C-alpha positions in Angstrom: 110.1 1.8 66.2 109.8 2.5 70.0 110.1 6.2 69.5 107.3 6.4 66.9 105.0 4.1 69.0 105.7 6.3 72.0 104.7 9.3 70.0 101.5 7.6 68.9 100.7 6.5 72.4 101.2 10.0 73.8 99.0 11.3 71.0 96.2 8.8 71.7 96.3 9.7 75.4 95.9 13.4 74.5 93.0 12.6 72.2 91.2 10.5 74.8 91.5 13.3 77.4 90.0 15.9 75.1 87.5 13.5 73.5 88.9 14.5 70.2 89.9 11.2 68.7 88.8 10.8 65.1 90.6 7.6 64.2 93.4 6.5 62.0 93.0 6.9 58.3 95.1 4.7 55.9 96.1 6.4 52.7 98.4 3.7 51.3 100.5 0.7 52.2 101.0 -1.2 55.4 100.1 -0.3 59.1 101.4 2.9 60.5 103.8 1.2 62.9 105.8 0.0 59.9 106.7 3.6 59.1 109.2 3.7 62.1 112.9 4.5 61.7 115.0 7.3 60.3 113.4 7.1 56.9 110.1 8.4 58.4 109.1 12.1 58.3 106.1 13.3 60.3 104.2 16.3 59.0 101.6 18.0 61.3 99.0 20.0 59.5 96.9 22.4 61.6 94.0 24.2 60.1 91.0 26.6 60.6 88.3 28.0 58.5 85.5 30.6 58.7 86.9 32.1 61.9 84.8 35.3 61.2 86.7 37.7 63.4 86.0 35.6 66.6 88.8 37.0 68.7 87.3 36.2 72.2 85.5 33.0 73.2 81.8 32.9 72.9 80.2 34.6 76.0 78.9 32.4 78.8 75.2 33.2 78.0 73.7 29.8 77.9 74.0 29.6 74.1 75.1 26.5 72.2 78.7 27.7 71.7 79.2 29.4 75.1 82.8 29.4 76.3 84.1 28.0 73.0 86.8 29.4 70.8 89.1 32.3 71.5 92.4 33.3 69.9 94.4 33.1 73.1 93.5 29.4 73.6 94.2 28.6 70.0 97.5 30.3 70.2 98.5 28.3 73.3 97.5 25.0 71.7 99.4 25.8 68.5 102.5 26.7 70.6 102.3 23.5 72.5 102.0 21.4 69.3 104.9 23.2 67.7 107.0 22.5 70.8 106.3 18.7 70.4 106.4 18.5 66.6 109.3 19.3 64.3 107.4 19.9 61.0 104.2 21.9 61.3 102.0 23.7 58.7 99.3 26.1 59.9 96.7 26.9 57.3 93.3 28.7 56.9 90.6 28.2 54.4 89.1 31.7 54.3 86.4 34.0 55.7 88.8 35.5 58.2 86.7 38.7 58.3 83.2 39.6 59.5 81.2 38.4 62.4 82.1 40.5 65.5 82.6 44.2 66.3 86.4 43.8 66.1 86.0 43.7 62.3 83.7 46.7 62.3 86.2 48.7 64.4 89.5 47.6 62.9 88.7 46.4 59.4 90.7 43.2 59.7 93.9 44.6 61.1 93.6 42.7 64.4 92.7 39.4 62.7 95.8 39.5 60.4 98.1 40.6 63.3 97.0 37.8 65.5 97.3 35.2 62.7 100.8 36.5 62.0 101.6 36.1 65.7 100.3 32.6 65.7 102.6 31.8 62.7 100.1 31.0 60.0 101.9 29.7 57.0 99.2 30.5 54.4 95.5 31.2 53.9 93.0 31.6 51.1 90.3 34.2 50.6 86.6 33.7 51.4 83.7 35.7 50.2 83.5 37.7 53.4 87.1 38.7 53.0 85.8 41.1 50.3 83.3 42.8 52.7 85.3 46.0 52.9 86.0 45.8 49.2 89.3 45.1 47.6 90.7 48.4 48.9 89.8 47.4 52.4 91.6 44.0 52.0 94.7 45.6 50.4 94.9 48.1 53.3 95.2 45.3 55.8 97.7 43.1 53.9 100.8 44.7 55.4 99.6 43.2 58.8 99.6 39.6 57.3 103.0 38.0 57.6 101.8 35.0 55.5 100.7 34.7 51.9 97.2 34.5 50.5 97.0 31.7 48.0 94.3 32.1 45.3 94.6 30.4 41.9 91.1 30.8 40.3 90.6 34.6 40.8 92.3 36.8 38.3 93.0 40.1 40.0 94.9 41.6 37.0 92.5 44.6 36.7 92.3 45.3 40.4 94.6 46.6 43.2 95.1 43.0 44.3 97.2 42.3 41.3 100.5 40.8 42.4 99.4 40.8 46.1 98.3 37.1 46.2 100.0 33.9 45.0 98.5 31.0 43.1 100.5 28.5 45.1 103.4 28.0 47.6 105.7 25.1 48.1 106.8 24.3 51.7 109.8 22.1 52.4 109.8 20.1 55.6 112.7 17.7 56.3 113.0 16.9 52.6 109.3 16.6 52.0 107.8 19.0 49.4 104.2 20.2 50.1 102.5 22.2 47.4 99.6 24.3 48.6 97.1 26.3 46.4 93.8 28.0 46.9 90.4 28.0 45.3 87.5 30.4 45.8 83.8 30.2 45.1 82.0 32.2 42.4 81.7 35.8 43.7 78.8 36.9 41.4 75.6 36.7 43.4 77.5 36.1 46.7 79.4 39.4 46.9 78.4 42.9 45.9 80.0 43.7 42.5 81.5 46.9 43.9 83.4 44.9 46.5 85.1 42.5 44.1 85.3 45.0 41.2 86.9 43.4 38.0 88.0 40.2 39.6 87.6 37.4 37.1 86.3 34.1 38.4 87.8 30.9 36.8 86.4 27.4 36.9 87.7 25.8 40.1 87.7 22.3 38.6 89.8 23.3 35.6 92.1 25.4 37.7 92.3 22.7 40.4 93.4 20.1 37.9 95.9 22.5 36.4 97.5 23.5 39.7 97.6 20.0 41.2 99.2 18.6 38.0 101.7 21.4 38.0 102.6 20.9 41.7 102.8 17.1 41.5 104.4 16.6 38.1 106.3 19.7 37.4 107.3 20.8 40.9 107.6 17.2 42.1 105.7 17.8 45.3 105.2 14.8 47.7 101.9 16.1 48.8 99.4 18.6 47.2 96.9 20.5 49.4 94.0 22.7 48.2 92.8 25.4 50.5 89.1 25.6 49.4 86.4 28.1 50.1 84.0 26.3 47.8 81.9 24.6 50.5 81.7 21.0 51.6 78.7 19.8 49.6 75.3 21.0 48.2 72.0 19.4 47.2 72.5 20.4 43.6 75.6 20.1 41.3 77.2 23.3 42.5 80.9 23.0 42.7 81.9 21.8 46.2 84.8 20.1 47.9 83.2 16.7 47.2 82.7 17.6 43.5 86.3 19.0 43.3 87.7 15.8 44.8 85.8 13.5 42.3 86.6 15.7 39.3 90.3 16.2 39.7 93.6 14.3 40.0 96.7 14.7 42.1 95.1 16.5 45.1 95.9 14.7 48.3 94.0 16.9 50.8 91.3 19.5 50.6 91.0 21.8 53.6 87.6 23.3 53.2 85.5 26.3 54.3 82.4 28.4 53.6 79.7 25.9 54.7 80.8 25.9 58.4 80.7 22.1 58.4 81.7 20.3 61.6 83.2 17.0 60.2 83.8 14.5 63.0 86.4 12.9 60.8 87.9 13.6 57.4 86.2 12.2 54.4 87.9 10.2 51.7 86.7 10.6 48.1 88.1 8.7 45.1 89.4 11.0 42.4 89.5 10.7 38.6 92.3 8.1 38.9 90.6 6.1 41.6 93.0 7.4 44.2 92.0 8.9 47.6 91.5 12.6 48.2 90.9 13.6 51.8 88.4 16.4 52.7 88.4 18.1 56.1 86.5 21.1 57.6 86.3 22.1 61.2 83.2 24.3 61.6 83.5 28.0 62.2 84.5 30.7 64.6 87.7 29.0 65.8 85.7 26.5 67.9 88.0 23.7 66.6 91.5 23.4 65.4 91.9 20.7 62.8 95.0 18.4 63.1 96.2 15.9 60.5 99.5 14.0 61.2 101.0 12.5 58.1 103.8 10.0 58.2 106.0 9.8 55.0 108.2 6.9 54.2 111.1 8.2 52.2 112.0 4.9 50.5 108.5 3.9 49.4 107.0 7.3 49.0 103.9 6.1 50.8 102.1 8.0 53.6 99.7 7.4 56.4 97.5 9.9 58.3 96.3 10.2 61.9 93.5 12.7 62.2 91.9 14.5 65.1 89.8 17.5 66.0 91.1 19.7 68.8 88.2 21.5 70.5 89.0 25.0 71.8 86.7 25.4 74.8 86.5 26.8 78.3 89.2 25.3 80.6 91.2 23.8 77.7 94.7 24.9 76.7 94.5 28.0 78.8 
């Protein structure tokens, strides 16, 4: 009990200093303090989306984002968190490519190498990751020491066949975490010559299929969707909110595409009336999302402490 409360107090002090506190979100059961003891497993999920080749911080030019972001600072923060936490997953929700001259010059090689150095565990593909065509993406894949998870794009008739995975299961101290990816419809968003014969499949249907498979067949304690569908839209276009409401068995949706700065994760009730959490942290590596889950081995219940870690001038250097 004392050890867990000490961890929580240290965590709150950190959040207060950075102004990043986003609150405590209850997913099930009793107060978080009740999860103390040897039967508790903490899982720290770190995530980014829509980094768009932003390698260096934004320049100090008086613009809204001046001094923010930067891979070196993000890497330092991730390293510090890993030194403190035993079980960490680092994930990305797509649009790694396009946005600065680094992509124009190196075609994504630098982005993949830096993500590999930071120890990313998995990512999904965004629409801009097709900007150099499938051949351009395939060319850079040897530099990515992590898998790309895409379950609703059928690449059978392209050079990406067999080079992505529909899902991956991570095991952390006995906890099984199933992660899969969903992408938006490429038609009308990406030039046909860039995605070639990629077949788009309904993300709601595929999301239900993958989540059920991971939860029921693979017995995962937690199911995460890396989504590049977008947070929400004015019409009925498929979004993270629509996905959450229309599916079962997804615990967490880490989103991208709409560059949405959520101050705190959103909870949406799924088809079974159970909570699905949605989170997205803007774009360009300005923020690093952090979700700390606490699993009780005996009850199977979990709690979450959420925060947004800003990566700005003078922080984590």
